[in-house]
N, CA, C and O atoms as a MOPAC input file, in Angstrom:
PM7 MOZYME 1SCF
protein

 N     69.25200 1    70.98000 1    58.52500 1
 C     70.23200 1    71.87700 1    57.97700 1
 C     70.51900 1    72.98200 1    58.99600 1
 O     69.59500 1    73.57700 1    59.55100 1
 N     71.78200 1    73.24800 1    59.23400 1
 C     72.19500 1    74.26200 1    60.19800 1
 C     72.02200 1    75.65200 1    59.58800 1
 O     72.32000 1    75.86700 1    58.41300 1
 N     71.54100 1    76.58700 1    60.39700 1
 C     71.34800 1    77.95900 1    59.92800 1
 C     72.70300 1    78.61300 1    59.64000 1
 O     73.71500 1    78.27100 1    60.25300 1
 N     72.70100 1    79.54000 1    58.71600 1
 C     73.91300 1    80.23600 1    58.29700 1
 C     74.36100 1    81.21000 1    59.39200 1
 O     73.52700 1    81.81400 1    60.06700 1
 N     75.67100 1    81.35900 1    59.56500 1
 C     76.19600 1    82.29300 1    60.56100 1
 C     76.35400 1    83.67800 1    59.93300 1
 O     76.30500 1    83.82400 1    58.71200 1
 N     76.53900 1    84.67000 1    60.76200 1
 C     76.71400 1    86.04400 1    60.29900 1
 C     77.98000 1    86.18300 1    59.45300 1
 O     77.97600 1    86.89000 1    58.44500 1
 N     79.05300 1    85.52100 1    59.85200 1
 C     80.30700 1    85.56900 1    59.09700 1
 C     80.16000 1    84.86700 1    57.74600 1
 O     80.62800 1    85.37500 1    56.72700 1
 N     79.51100 1    83.70000 1    57.73800 1
 C     79.25900 1    82.99600 1    56.47600 1
 C     78.45400 1    83.88300 1    55.52400 1
 O     78.73000 1    83.94500 1    54.32600 1
 N     77.46000 1    84.56300 1    56.08300 1
 C     76.61300 1    85.43800 1    55.27500 1
 C     77.41500 1    86.57900 1    54.67400 1
 O     77.17400 1    86.97000 1    53.53200 1
 N     78.35700 1    87.11500 1    55.42000 1
 C     79.21400 1    88.19700 1    54.92200 1
 C     79.93200 1    87.76900 1    53.64000 1
 O     79.94000 1    88.51000 1    52.65700 1
 N     80.52800 1    86.58800 1    53.64900 1
 C     81.25500 1    86.10400 1    52.46900 1
 C     80.31000 1    85.68300 1    51.34700 1
 O     80.63800 1    85.81900 1    50.16800 1
 N     79.16100 1    85.18300 1    51.70900 1
 C     78.16500 1    84.80800 1    50.70700 1
 C     77.66600 1    86.04100 1    49.94800 1
 O     77.48500 1    85.99100 1    48.73200 1
 N     77.44700 1    87.13100 1    50.65600 1
 C     77.00800 1    88.37700 1    50.02100 1
 C     78.03300 1    88.82100 1    48.98100 1
 O     77.65900 1    89.29300 1    47.90700 1
 N     79.32400 1    88.67300 1    49.29000 1
 C     80.37300 1    89.00600 1    48.31700 1
 C     80.23300 1    88.17000 1    47.05100 1
 O     80.37900 1    88.68800 1    45.94400 1
 N     79.95500 1    86.89300 1    47.20900 1
 C     79.80600 1    86.00100 1    46.05500 1
 C     78.54600 1    86.30500 1    45.24900 1
 O     78.52700 1    86.11200 1    44.03300 1
 N     77.50100 1    86.77600 1    45.91300 1
 C     76.23900 1    87.06700 1    45.22700 1
 C     76.27200 1    88.38100 1    44.45200 1
 O     75.30400 1    88.71600 1    43.76800 1
 N     77.36500 1    89.12500 1    44.54700 1
 C     77.47300 1    90.39300 1    43.82400 1
 C     77.43400 1    90.19100 1    42.30800 1
 O     77.22200 1    91.15600 1    41.57400 1
 N     77.63100 1    88.96900 1    41.82400 1
 C     77.52500 1    88.69700 1    40.38000 1
 C     76.10800 1    88.93600 1    39.87200 1
 O     75.89500 1    89.08900 1    38.66900 1
 N     75.13000 1    88.96800 1    40.79200 1
 C     73.73500 1    89.17500 1    40.39700 1
 C     73.38600 1    90.65500 1    40.19800 1
 O     72.32200 1    90.96700 1    39.66400 1
 N     74.26300 1    91.56200 1    40.61700 1
 C     73.98600 1    92.99700 1    40.48400 1
 C     73.80900 1    93.33500 1    39.00100 1
 O     74.63400 1    92.96300 1    38.16700 1
 N     72.74100 1    94.03300 1    38.69400 1
 C     72.42900 1    94.40200 1    37.31400 1
 C     71.52700 1    93.40000 1    36.62200 1
 O     71.02900 1    93.66400 1    35.52800 1
 N     71.31000 1    92.24400 1    37.25500 1
 C     70.44700 1    91.21400 1    36.66700 1
 C     68.98200 1    91.62900 1    36.79400 1
 O     68.61400 1    92.42200 1    37.66100 1
 N     68.16500 1    91.07400 1    35.91400 1
 C     66.73100 1    91.35100 1    35.90200 1
 C     65.99200 1    90.11400 1    36.40200 1
 O     66.37300 1    88.98800 1    36.08100 1
 N     64.93800 1    90.32200 1    37.18700 1
 C     64.12900 1    89.18700 1    37.66100 1
 C     63.25000 1    88.70200 1    36.51500 1
 O     62.45400 1    89.46300 1    35.96500 1
 N     63.40100 1    87.43700 1    36.16300 1
 C     62.55800 1    86.80800 1    35.14100 1
 C     61.27900 1    86.25700 1    35.75800 1
 O     60.18400 1    86.45100 1    35.23100 1
 N     61.43900 1    85.56000 1    36.89200 1
 C     60.28300 1    84.90600 1    37.51600 1
 C     60.54400 1    84.72500 1    39.00500 1
 O     61.68700 1    84.67400 1    39.46000 1
 N     59.45200 1    84.63100 1    39.74200 1
 C     59.51500 1    84.40400 1    41.18300 1
 C     58.63300 1    83.20400 1    41.50700 1
 O     57.46900 1    83.15200 1    41.10900 1
 N     59.19400 1    82.24600 1    42.23200 1
 C     58.46100 1    81.06000 1    42.65700 1
 C     58.49800 1    80.98500 1    44.17800 1
 O     59.44100 1    81.45400 1    44.81600 1
 N     57.47100 1    80.39600 1    44.73700 1
 C     57.40700 1    80.20900 1    46.18900 1
 C     56.92300 1    78.78600 1    46.46700 1
 O     55.73200 1    78.56000 1    46.68200 1
 N     57.86100 1    77.82300 1    46.46100 1
 C     57.47100 1    76.42900 1    46.67000 1
 C     56.90700 1    76.12800 1    48.04800 1
 O     56.12800 1    75.18800 1    48.20900 1
 N     57.29300 1    76.91800 1    49.04200 1
 C     56.84700 1    76.70300 1    50.40800 1
 C     56.64500 1    78.07500 1    51.04900 1
 O     57.06500 1    79.09100 1    50.49300 1
 N     56.00700 1    78.10500 1    52.21000 1
 C     55.67500 1    79.38100 1    52.84500 1
 C     56.89500 1    80.26800 1    53.05900 1
 O     56.82000 1    81.47600 1    52.83400 1
 N     57.99800 1    79.70600 1    53.48200 1
 C     59.19400 1    80.49900 1    53.75700 1
 C     60.33700 1    80.16500 1    52.80500 1
 O     61.50800 1    80.32600 1    53.14900 1
 N     59.99400 1    79.70400 1    51.62100 1
 C     60.99700 1    79.40000 1    50.60400 1
 C     60.69200 1    80.21000 1    49.35300 1
 O     59.55800 1    80.24700 1    48.87600 1
 N     61.71800 1    80.85000 1    48.83900 1
 C     61.56600 1    81.71900 1    47.68200 1
 C     62.62600 1    81.34500 1    46.65900 1
 O     63.77900 1    81.10300 1    47.01400 1
 N     62.24100 1    81.29700 1    45.39900 1
 C     63.17400 1    81.02600 1    44.31900 1
 C     63.07200 1    82.17400 1    43.33000 1
 O     62.03700 1    82.37100 1    42.69200 1
 N     64.16200 1    82.93400 1    43.20800 1
 C     64.21200 1    84.06500 1    42.29600 1
 C     65.00800 1    83.66200 1    41.06300 1
 O     66.16100 1    83.24300 1    41.16800 1
 N     64.39200 1    83.78900 1    39.90100 1
 C     65.07200 1    83.47600 1    38.64700 1
 C     65.53000 1    84.79000 1    38.02800 1
 O     64.71700 1    85.64000 1    37.66400 1
 N     66.85100 1    84.94100 1    37.91400 1
 C     67.44600 1    86.15200 1    37.36000 1
 C     67.94200 1    85.89700 1    35.94900 1
 O     68.27000 1    84.76700 1    35.58500 1
 N     67.99200 1    86.96000 1    35.16200 1
 C     68.67400 1    86.90900 1    33.87000 1
 C     69.79900 1    87.92700 1    33.93100 1
 O     69.56500 1    89.12500 1    34.09700 1
 N     71.03800 1    87.42800 1    33.79200 1
 C     72.20800 1    88.29600 1    33.80900 1
 C     72.64700 1    88.50000 1    32.36800 1
 O     72.92300 1    87.52600 1    31.66700 1
 N     72.71900 1    89.75200 1    31.90700 1
 C     73.16000 1    89.99500 1    30.53500 1
 C     74.51900 1    89.34300 1    30.27100 1
 O     75.44500 1    89.47200 1    31.07300 1
 N     74.62500 1    88.66500 1    29.17400 1
 C     75.81300 1    87.95700 1    28.68600 1
 C     76.20000 1    86.73100 1    29.51200 1
 O     77.18600 1    86.06800 1    29.19000 1
 N     75.43800 1    86.40900 1    30.58000 1
 C     75.73500 1    85.21200 1    31.36900 1
 C     74.56400 1    84.23800 1    31.42800 1
 O     74.75500 1    83.05100 1    31.69100 1
 N     73.36300 1    84.73100 1    31.18700 1
 C     72.20200 1    83.85500 1    31.18200 1
 C     71.46400 1    83.79900 1    32.49400 1
 O     71.48600 1    84.74200 1    33.28500 1
 N     70.79800 1    82.65700 1    32.71300 1
 C     69.89400 1    82.47200 1    33.84400 1
 C     70.63000 1    82.00300 1    35.09800 1
 O     71.50400 1    81.13700 1    35.03300 1
 N     70.26100 1    82.59000 1    36.24200 1
 C     70.75400 1    82.16300 1    37.55400 1
 C     69.56100 1    82.05800 1    38.48700 1
 O     68.65900 1    82.89600 1    38.45700 1
 N     69.56400 1    81.02100 1    39.31700 1
 C     68.48700 1    80.79300 1    40.28200 1
 C     69.02500 1    80.99200 1    41.69000 1
 O     70.04000 1    80.41000 1    42.07300 1
 N     68.32600 1    81.82500 1    42.45200 1
 C     68.69500 1    82.07800 1    43.84100 1
 C     67.59900 1    81.51900 1    44.73500 1
 O     66.45400 1    81.96700 1    44.68700 1
 N     67.96200 1    80.53300 1    45.55400 1
 C     67.01100 1    79.91200 1    46.47500 1
 C     67.21000 1    80.52400 1    47.86500 1
 O     68.32700 1    80.61000 1    48.37400 1
 N     66.10100 1    80.94000 1    48.45300 1
 C     66.11900 1    81.55900 1    49.77500 1
 C     65.22100 1    80.74800 1    50.69400 1
 O     64.03800 1    80.56000 1    50.40900 1
 N     65.78000 1    80.26900 1    51.79000 1
 C     65.02300 1    79.58200 1    52.82900 1
 C     65.06400 1    80.48700 1    54.05100 1
 O     66.03100 1    80.46700 1    54.81300 1
 N     64.00900 1    81.28500 1    54.23800 1
 C     63.97100 1    82.25900 1    55.33000 1
 C     64.18700 1    81.54700 1    56.66300 1
 O     63.59400 1    80.50400 1    56.93600 1
 N     65.04100 1    82.13400 1    57.47500 1
 C     65.35700 1    81.53600 1    58.76500 1
 C     66.42600 1    80.47600 1    58.68600 1
 O     66.77700 1    79.87900 1    59.70400 1
 N     66.95800 1    80.22200 1    57.48800 1
 C     67.90300 1    79.12900 1    57.33600 1
 C     69.10600 1    79.48500 1    56.46800 1
 O     70.21100 1    79.65800 1    56.98200 1
 N     68.90000 1    79.59600 1    55.15500 1
 C     70.04100 1    79.80400 1    54.26300 1
 C     69.61600 1    80.46500 1    52.95000 1
 O     68.43200 1    80.68000 1    52.68800 1
 N     70.62200 1    80.77500 1    52.14000 1
 C     70.41900 1    81.38100 1    50.83500 1
 C     71.55800 1    80.88300 1    49.94100 1
 O     72.71300 1    80.86600 1    50.36800 1
 N     71.24500 1    80.48000 1    48.70700 1
 C     72.29100 1    79.95800 1    47.82800 1
 C     71.85000 1    79.97300 1    46.36600 1
 O     70.65700 1    80.00300 1    46.06100 1
 N     72.83700 1    79.95200 1    45.46800 1
 C     72.57000 1    79.81400 1    44.03900 1
 C     72.39400 1    78.33500 1    43.73600 1
 O     73.06400 1    77.48900 1    44.32700 1
 N     71.49600 1    78.02900 1    42.82000 1
 C     71.22000 1    76.63600 1    42.47600 1
 C     70.98400 1    76.49700 1    40.98200 1
 O     70.77800 1    77.48500 1    40.27700 1
 N     71.01600 1    75.27400 1    40.51700 1
 C     70.72600 1    74.96900 1    39.12000 1
 C     69.35200 1    74.32500 1    38.98300 1
 O     68.78300 1    74.28400 1    37.89100 1
 N     68.81900 1    73.82000 1    40.10100 1
 C     67.57600 1    73.04700 1    40.06400 1
 C     66.34300 1    73.92400 1    40.19400 1
 O     66.29500 1    74.84700 1    41.00700 1
 N     65.35000 1    73.61300 1    39.37400 1
 C     64.04400 1    74.24900 1    39.48200 1
 C     62.99900 1    73.18600 1    39.17300 1
 O     62.91700 1    72.68500 1    38.05200 1
 N     62.21600 1    72.85500 1    40.16800 1
 C     61.15300 1    71.87800 1    39.97800 1
 C     59.91500 1    72.60400 1    39.47100 1
 O     59.89600 1    73.83200 1    39.38600 1
 N     58.88400 1    71.83800 1    39.13700 1
 C     57.60700 1    72.47000 1    38.78700 1
 C     56.85900 1    72.73500 1    40.08900 1
 O     56.86600 1    71.91500 1    41.00700 1
 N     56.21600 1    73.89300 1    40.14600 1
 C     55.57200 1    74.30400 1    41.37300 1
 C     54.07500 1    74.42900 1    41.19200 1
 O     53.57400 1    74.63000 1    40.08500 1
 N     53.36700 1    74.30500 1    42.31600 1
 C     51.91200 1    74.40400 1    42.31000 1
 C     51.48100 1    75.85200 1    42.13200 1
 O     52.27800 1    76.71900 1    41.77300 1
 N     50.22500 1    76.08700 1    42.38600 1
 C     49.62900 1    77.42100 1    42.31100 1
 C     50.40200 1    78.39900 1    43.20400 1
 O     50.65500 1    78.08200 1    44.36600 1
 N     50.78700 1    79.58500 1    42.69300 1
 C     51.51500 1    80.53900 1    43.53300 1
 C     50.63700 1    81.11600 1    44.64400 1
 O     49.43300 1    81.30300 1    44.47000 1
 N     51.26100 1    81.39100 1    45.77600 1
 C     50.53500 1    81.96600 1    46.92100 1
 C     50.23000 1    83.43800 1    46.65200 1
 O     50.74100 1    84.02100 1    45.69600 1
 N     49.39700 1    84.03100 1    47.49900 1
 C     49.07200 1    85.45200 1    47.36700 1
 C     50.32700 1    86.30500 1    47.52300 1
 O     50.50700 1    87.28600 1    46.80300 1
 N     51.19000 1    85.93200 1    48.46200 1
 C     52.42600 1    86.68800 1    48.67100 1
 C     53.32500 1    86.59300 1    47.44000 1
 O     53.93600 1    87.58300 1    47.03700 1
 N     53.40500 1    85.41800 1    46.85100 1
 C     54.20500 1    85.23000 1    45.63900 1
 C     53.67100 1    86.10400 1    44.51000 1
 O     54.45100 1    86.73500 1    43.79600 1
 N     52.35800 1    86.14900 1    44.34000 1
 C     51.74300 1    86.98600 1    43.30700 1
 C     52.02400 1    88.46800 1    43.58800 1
 O     52.25800 1    89.24300 1    42.66000 1
 N     52.00200 1    88.85400 1    44.85100 1
 C     52.31600 1    90.23000 1    45.23400 1
 C     53.75300 1    90.57200 1    44.84700 1
 O     54.01000 1    91.64400 1    44.29900 1
 N     54.69700 1    89.65700 1    45.13200 1
 C     56.08800 1    89.87600 1    44.76100 1
 C     56.24900 1    89.95600 1    43.25000 1
 O     56.99000 1    90.80200 1    42.74800 1
 N     55.56700 1    89.09000 1    42.52700 1
 C     55.63900 1    89.13300 1    41.06000 1
 C     55.15700 1    90.47500 1    40.52900 1
 O     55.74400 1    91.03300 1    39.60100 1
 N     54.09500 1    90.98200 1    41.11800 1
 C     53.53400 1    92.26300 1    40.68400 1
 C     54.52300 1    93.40300 1    40.91800 1
 O     54.69600 1    94.26700 1    40.05800 1
 N     55.17200 1    93.40400 1    42.08400 1
 C     56.03800 1    94.51800 1    42.44800 1
 C     57.48800 1    94.36400 1    42.01100 1
 O     58.18300 1    95.36400 1    41.83400 1
 N     57.95800 1    93.13700 1    41.83400 1
 C     59.36200 1    92.93900 1    41.49000 1
 C     59.59100 1    92.35500 1    40.09800 1
 O     60.73500 1    92.24800 1    39.65600 1
 N     58.52000 1    91.97800 1    39.40400 1
 C     58.67400 1    91.40800 1    38.06800 1
 C     59.40400 1    92.36300 1    37.14200 1
 O     59.04300 1    93.53700 1    37.05800 1
 N     60.42500 1    91.87900 1    36.44700 1
 C     61.26500 1    92.63600 1    35.51300 1
 C     62.09300 1    93.73500 1    36.17900 1
 O     62.65400 1    94.58400 1    35.48600 1
 N     62.17900 1    93.73500 1    37.49600 1
 C     62.99500 1    94.73200 1    38.20200 1
 C     64.46900 1    94.36300 1    38.08200 1
 O     64.82200 1    93.19100 1    37.94800 1
 N     65.30900 1    95.36700 1    38.13200 1
 C     66.75900 1    95.16500 1    38.11900 1
 C     67.28800 1    95.16600 1    39.54400 1
 O     66.90500 1    95.99500 1    40.37000 1
 N     68.16800 1    94.22400 1    39.81000 1
 C     68.80600 1    94.15800 1    41.12300 1
 C     69.92800 1    95.18000 1    41.16000 1
 O     70.85900 1    95.10900 1    40.35800 1
 N     69.84700 1    96.12800 1    42.08100 1
 C     70.83400 1    97.20600 1    42.16900 1
 C     71.77700 1    97.05700 1    43.35900 1
 O     72.81700 1    97.71400 1    43.41000 1
 N     71.42500 1    96.20600 1    44.31000 1
 C     72.30600 1    96.02800 1    45.45300 1
 C     71.90900 1    94.86000 1    46.33100 1
 O     70.73200 1    94.51800 1    46.44800 1
 N     72.91300 1    94.25400 1    46.94500 1
 C     72.70900 1    93.18800 1    47.93100 1
 C     73.60600 1    93.53000 1    49.10100 1
 O     74.80400 1    93.75300 1    48.92600 1
 N     73.03200 1    93.57300 1    50.29700 1
 C     73.85700 1    93.90200 1    51.45700 1
 C     73.36400 1    93.16200 1    52.69500 1
 O     72.22300 1    92.70800 1    52.77500 1
 N     74.27100 1    93.06600 1    53.64700 1
 C     73.96300 1    92.47400 1    54.94500 1
 C     73.69900 1    93.61500 1    55.90100 1
 O     74.47800 1    94.56700 1    55.95500 1
 N     72.62700 1    93.54100 1    56.65200 1
 C     72.26500 1    94.57600 1    57.62000 1
 C     73.19200 1    94.46200 1    58.81500 1
 O     73.07600 1    93.54700 1    59.63000 1
 N     74.13100 1    95.42500 1    58.90300 1
 C     75.14900 1    95.44600 1    59.95100 1
 C     75.78800 1    94.06300 1    60.06300 1
 O     76.20800 1    93.51000 1    59.04700 1
 N     75.87500 1    93.48600 1    61.25900 1
 C     76.43900 1    92.13700 1    61.37200 1
 C     75.34800 1    91.12200 1    61.68700 1
 O     75.62200 1    90.04300 1    62.21200 1
 N     74.11300 1    91.47600 1    61.36100 1
 C     72.96800 1    90.59400 1    61.58800 1
 C     72.84400 1    89.58300 1    60.44700 1
 O     73.49500 1    89.71800 1    59.41100 1
 N     72.01800 1    88.59400 1    60.64700 1
 C     71.72100 1    87.62000 1    59.58900 1
 C     70.47900 1    88.08400 1    58.82800 1
 O     69.47700 1    87.37400 1    58.73300 1
 N     70.58000 1    89.28900 1    58.29600 1
 C     69.50400 1    89.90300 1    57.52600 1
 C     70.09200 1    90.39500 1    56.20800 1
 O     71.10700 1    91.09100 1    56.20100 1
 N     69.46000 1    90.03800 1    55.09600 1
 C     69.93300 1    90.42000 1    53.76900 1
 C     68.92600 1    91.35800 1    53.13400 1
 O     67.72100 1    91.11200 1    53.18400 1
 N     69.42300 1    92.44000 1    52.53200 1
 C     68.58300 1    93.38700 1    51.81400 1
 C     68.92100 1    93.33600 1    50.33400 1
 O     70.07900 1    93.48800 1    49.94200 1
 N     67.90800 1    93.12100 1    49.52400 1
 C     68.03500 1    93.18000 1    48.07300 1
 C     67.35500 1    94.47100 1    47.62900 1
 O     66.19400 1    94.70400 1    47.96300 1
 N     68.06000 1    95.30500 1    46.88700 1
 C     67.49800 1    96.56100 1    46.40800 1
 C     67.19000 1    96.40200 1    44.91700 1
 O     68.07500 1    96.12800 1    44.10600 1
 N     65.90400 1    96.58300 1    44.58200 1
 C     65.44200 1    96.43800 1    43.20100 1
 C     64.98300 1    97.78600 1    42.67000 1
 O     64.45100 1    98.61700 1    43.40500 1
 N     65.20100 1    97.98300 1    41.37500 1
 C     64.79500 1    99.22600 1    40.73000 1
 C     63.87400 1    98.92000 1    39.55500 1
 O     64.15100 1    98.06300 1    38.71600 1
 N     62.75400 1    99.66500 1    39.53200 1
 C     61.81600 1    99.62900 1    38.41100 1
 C     61.52800 1   101.07300 1    38.02200 1
 O     61.98100 1   102.00600 1    38.68500 1
 N     60.77900 1   101.24700 1    36.95400 1
 C     60.40600 1   102.60400 1    36.53800 1
 C     59.65100 1   103.32900 1    37.64400 1
 O     59.78600 1   104.54100 1    37.81300 1
 N     58.84600 1   102.56400 1    38.40200 1
 C     58.02500 1   103.14200 1    39.46400 1
 C     58.84300 1   103.56600 1    40.68000 1
 O     58.35000 1   104.32200 1    41.51800 1
 N     60.06400 1   103.10000 1    40.79000 1
 C     60.90300 1   103.45000 1    41.93200 1
 C     61.68900 1   102.26100 1    42.45100 1
 O     61.82400 1   101.23600 1    41.78300 1
 N     62.20100 1   102.42500 1    43.66100 1
 C     63.04200 1   101.40600 1    44.28800 1
 C     62.25500 1   100.69100 1    45.38200 1
 O     61.52200 1   101.31300 1    46.15100 1
 N     62.42300 1    99.37900 1    45.43300 1
 C     61.81400 1    98.57500 1    46.49500 1
 C     62.88100 1    97.65100 1    47.06700 1
 O     63.82400 1    97.26900 1    46.37400 1
 N     62.72000 1    97.29600 1    48.34200 1
 C     63.67500 1    96.41700 1    49.01000 1
 C     62.99600 1    95.12500 1    49.40900 1
 O     61.86600 1    95.12300 1    49.89800 1
 N     63.69600 1    94.03600 1    49.19600 1
 C     63.26400 1    92.72700 1    49.66700 1
 C     64.20100 1    92.35900 1    50.80800 1
 O     65.41000 1    92.23300 1    50.60900 1
 N     63.64800 1    92.18800 1    51.99400 1
 C     64.43700 1    91.88900 1    53.18800 1
 C     64.21100 1    90.43700 1    53.57800 1
 O     63.07600 1    89.98400 1    53.72500 1
 N     65.30900 1    89.72000 1    53.74300 1
 C     65.25200 1    88.31200 1    54.12500 1
 C     65.86800 1    88.16800 1    55.51100 1
 O     67.03200 1    88.51100 1    55.72000 1
 N     65.08000 1    87.65800 1    56.45700 1
 C     65.59000 1    87.38600 1    57.79800 1
 C     66.03100 1    85.93100 1    57.85100 1
 O     65.22100 1    85.02000 1    57.67500 1
 N     67.31200 1    85.72100 1    58.09400 1
 C     67.84800 1    84.36800 1    58.19700 1
 C     67.96500 1    83.92800 1    59.65100 1
 O     68.50700 1    82.86400 1    59.94600 1
 N     67.45200 1    84.75500 1    60.55100 1
 C     67.40100 1    84.42300 1    61.97400 1
 C     66.12800 1    83.60100 1    62.18500 1
 O     65.04000 1    84.07900 1    61.86600 1
 N     66.23400 1    82.37200 1    62.71500 1
 C     65.00800 1    81.58900 1    62.91500 1
 C     63.99600 1    82.31700 1    63.77900 1
 O     64.40200 1    82.90100 1    64.78400 1
 N     62.73900 1    82.32600 1    63.46800 1
 C     62.05000 1    81.52000 1    62.47200 1
 C     62.11700 1    82.07300 1    61.05200 1
 O     61.70100 1    81.38500 1    60.12100 1
 N     62.62100 1    83.27800 1    60.85200 1
 C     62.80400 1    83.84300 1    59.51900 1
 C     61.56300 1    84.50300 1    58.97900 1
 O     60.44300 1    84.22700 1    59.40900 1
 N     61.79300 1    85.40100 1    58.00500 1
 C     60.68600 1    86.10100 1    57.37200 1
 C     61.17200 1    86.68500 1    56.05200 1
 O     62.37500 1    86.83600 1    55.83500 1
 N     60.23600 1    87.00900 1    55.18200 1
 C     60.50200 1    87.66600 1    53.90700 1
 C     59.60300 1    88.89000 1    53.88000 1
 O     58.38400 1    88.77300 1    54.00100 1
 N     60.20800 1    90.07300 1    53.72100 1
 C     59.47700 1    91.33100 1    53.83000 1
 C     59.77300 1    92.20600 1    52.62100 1
 O     60.92800 1    92.33500 1    52.21500 1
 N     58.73700 1    92.80800 1    52.04400 1
 C     58.90700 1    93.74700 1    50.93600 1
 C     58.65200 1    95.15800 1    51.45300 1
 O     57.60500 1    95.44000 1    52.03400 1
 N     59.63700 1    96.05100 1    51.23000 1
 C     59.55200 1    97.43700 1    51.67300 1
 C     59.44200 1    98.36600 1    50.47200 1
 O     59.98600 1    98.07700 1    49.40600 1
 N     58.74400 1    99.47700 1    50.64400 1
 C     58.68400 1   100.47000 1    49.57000 1
 C     59.90600 1   101.38000 1    49.64600 1
 O     60.79400 1   101.17800 1    50.47400 1
 N     59.93900 1   102.38600 1    48.77000 1
 C     61.07400 1   103.29900 1    48.68300 1
 C     61.31500 1   104.04000 1    49.99000 1
 O     62.45600 1   104.38200 1    50.30000 1
 N     60.27200 1   104.29200 1    50.75500 1
 C     60.40200 1   104.99900 1    52.02300 1
 C     60.72400 1   104.10400 1    53.20700 1
 O     60.84100 1   104.58800 1    54.33300 1
 N     60.86700 1   102.81500 1    52.97300 1
 C     61.18200 1   101.87900 1    54.05100 1
 C     59.97200 1   101.36000 1    54.79700 1
 O     60.11500 1   100.71900 1    55.83800 1
 N     58.76200 1   101.63000 1    54.27400 1
 C     57.55000 1   101.11400 1    54.90900 1
 C     57.26500 1    99.69900 1    54.41500 1
 O     57.50400 1    99.37500 1    53.25200 1
 N     56.75700 1    98.87100 1    55.30300 1
 C     56.44200 1    97.48600 1    54.95600 1
 C     55.21100 1    97.44800 1    54.05300 1
 O     54.14500 1    97.95000 1    54.40800 1
 N     55.38400 1    96.84100 1    52.87900 1
 C     54.26600 1    96.65900 1    51.95200 1
 C     53.56800 1    95.33600 1    52.24000 1
 O     52.34000 1    95.25300 1    52.26700 1
 N     54.38800 1    94.29500 1    52.45700 1
 C     53.85600 1    92.96800 1    52.76100 1
 C     54.96700 1    92.10800 1    53.34800 1
 O     56.15100 1    92.42200 1    53.22900 1
 N     54.55700 1    91.01700 1    53.98200 1
 C     55.50600 1    90.07300 1    54.56700 1
 C     54.87100 1    88.68800 1    54.57700 1
 O     53.64900 1    88.55300 1    54.51100 1
 N     55.70900 1    87.67000 1    54.65900 1
 C     55.19400 1    86.30400 1    54.75500 1
 C     54.42300 1    86.14600 1    56.05400 1
 O     53.33200 1    85.57600 1    56.07200 1
 N     54.99700 1    86.65800 1    57.14800 1
 C     54.34400 1    86.58500 1    58.45800 1
 C     54.41500 1    87.94500 1    59.13200 1
 O     55.45100 1    88.60900 1    59.11300 1
 N     53.30500 1    88.34700 1    59.72400 1
 C     53.26500 1    89.57700 1    60.49600 1
 C     53.38700 1    89.20600 1    61.96600 1
 O     52.74900 1    88.26200 1    62.43400 1
 N     54.22300 1    89.96700 1    62.69900 1
 C     54.50200 1    89.66600 1    64.10300 1
 C     54.51400 1    90.92500 1    64.93400 1
 O     54.71100 1    92.02800 1    64.42300 1
 N     54.30100 1    90.74500 1    66.21800 1
 C     54.55800 1    91.78400 1    67.21100 1
 C     55.55000 1    91.19800 1    68.19000 1
 O     55.27000 1    90.20300 1    68.85900 1
 N     56.72200 1    91.82600 1    68.26800 1
 C     57.74500 1    91.41300 1    69.21000 1
 C     57.86200 1    92.46700 1    70.29900 1
 O     57.24900 1    93.53200 1    70.21900 1
 N     58.64200 1    92.16400 1    71.29800 1
 C     58.84900 1    93.09600 1    72.39900 1
 C     59.46700 1    94.40900 1    71.89900 1
 O     59.07500 1    95.49300 1    72.33200 1
 N     60.43400 1    94.29800 1    70.98400 1
 C     61.17300 1    95.47900 1    70.55500 1
 C     60.85600 1    95.95400 1    69.13100 1
 O     61.36500 1    96.99100 1    68.70800 1
 N     60.03300 1    95.22100 1    68.39100 1
 C     59.68500 1    95.64100 1    67.02400 1
 C     58.39700 1    94.98900 1    66.57100 1
 O     57.96600 1    93.97600 1    67.12300 1
 N     57.78900 1    95.58300 1    65.55600 1
 C     56.54000 1    95.07300 1    65.00900 1
 C     56.67200 1    94.96600 1    63.49400 1
 O     57.16500 1    95.88800 1    62.84400 1
 N     56.23600 1    93.85100 1    62.93500 1
 C     56.21300 1    93.67800 1    61.48900 1
 C     54.74800 1    93.65900 1    61.07700 1
 O     54.06400 1    92.64000 1    61.17900 1
 N     54.28700 1    94.81500 1    60.60800 1
 C     52.90800 1    95.01800 1    60.16400 1
 C     52.93000 1    95.90100 1    58.92000 1
 O     53.87900 1    96.66100 1    58.72300 1
 N     51.89300 1    95.81300 1    58.07400 1
 C     51.88300 1    96.68100 1    56.90200 1
 C     51.90300 1    98.15900 1    57.29700 1
 O     51.24400 1    98.57500 1    58.25000 1
 N     52.66200 1    98.92000 1    56.55400 1
 C     52.82700 1   100.37300 1    56.71400 1
 C     53.38900 1   100.71900 1    58.07100 1
 O     53.59100 1   101.89500 1    58.37300 1

């Protein structure tokens, strides 16, 4: 499968705006870099958003049965369970998507890198990294907790 382009992502983000205001019902992680977010949209019902970090993101109707959730999946469930989606945006013209969630405890961001190899990162209200699928040190940036 070919990775999504920055322009494709721009138009996809526009289409995903229907999820704004939806509540997360459940989070599944079928694979290390695959995430399935089950949303409930008032008056519209259930929507499933499949995210393949480093590759693509799309709405789907299919949900298979999944094995034991990973530690990262459990962490996401703890921090994003029942949260309301308040915003979806593309980081500048990069292939990076930010989901802004709101709970009583505050706002958290889920960042999806669609640039291969891809990553899924959870940020707190201050923009500090709480957790990520993979931690890296690059020449120009570091993905580490806090």
